[in-house]
N, C-alpha and C positions, 0 to 999 in steps of 0.2 A: 860252751860250758863243758869243760873236761873234768869228769869225776875220776879221781884216782881210786885204786882198789880199796883202801881203808875208809874212804869217805862214804861209800854205799852202806856198809854195816853200821856206821855211826848214824847215818840218817834213819835207817830202819830202827835202831835202838831208841832214838829220840821219838819217832812216831809211836813205837810200842809204849813208851813211858807216857806220852801225852794222851793216847786214846785207850790204852789198856788192851789186854789180851782178848777180852770178850767182844769188844767193839770191832776189832780189825776184820774178822771173817764177815760180819754183817756189812761193813763198808766195802769190802772186796766184792761181795755178792751184788750189792747195789750198783757198784761201778760196772760190773760185768753185764748186768741187765741193761744199764743205760747205754753201754757201747753196742749191745745187741740190737736195741731199739733204734739207735742212731744209724747203724749199718742197714737195717731193713728199710728205714725211711729213705735213706739216700738211694738205695736200690730201687725203691718204688718211684722216686722222683725221676731216675734215669729211664725207667720203663714208661712213665707217663709223658716224658718229653717227646715232642714231635721229632721224628728222625729225618735227617737230611739225606738226600741222595748223593752219591759221590760226585755227580756233575755239579750240583748246587754247591757243594763244599769246595770244589776246586775253582769255580768261576770267580773272577775278581769283579768287584762292582764296577760298573761303567761310570766314567766321569761325566758329569752333566756339562754339556757344552753351553757357553753363553750365547745369547741370541746374536745373530750377525748384525753388524752396524748398518744403518740405513745409508744408501748412497748419498754422497754430499751433493748439494745443489751447485750448479755452475756458479763460479764467482761473479758477483755483481760488479758492473762497470762503475768504478768510483767517479768517473766524470759525468755520469748520467747518460741519458739517451742522446744520441747524436742526430741532429736535424740536417739532412742534406740540402 
């Protein structure tokens, strides 16, 4: 979304007409408080998160190897047992 130079004052004028001059400072103050709280909470979440060591962060997970197949039984003689 590219705003041209004349579009920004037009949007500000419409906002001023919709909310009035007395409401705008209150809304800006509330927005500032909300952003400050959000910033402090995200910082607290980063501080509470367990830190990883550089070795853990660079190691790639090892692939799980499938179990080795069991050795095949010797082929059965289709003619059956031979009587000498």
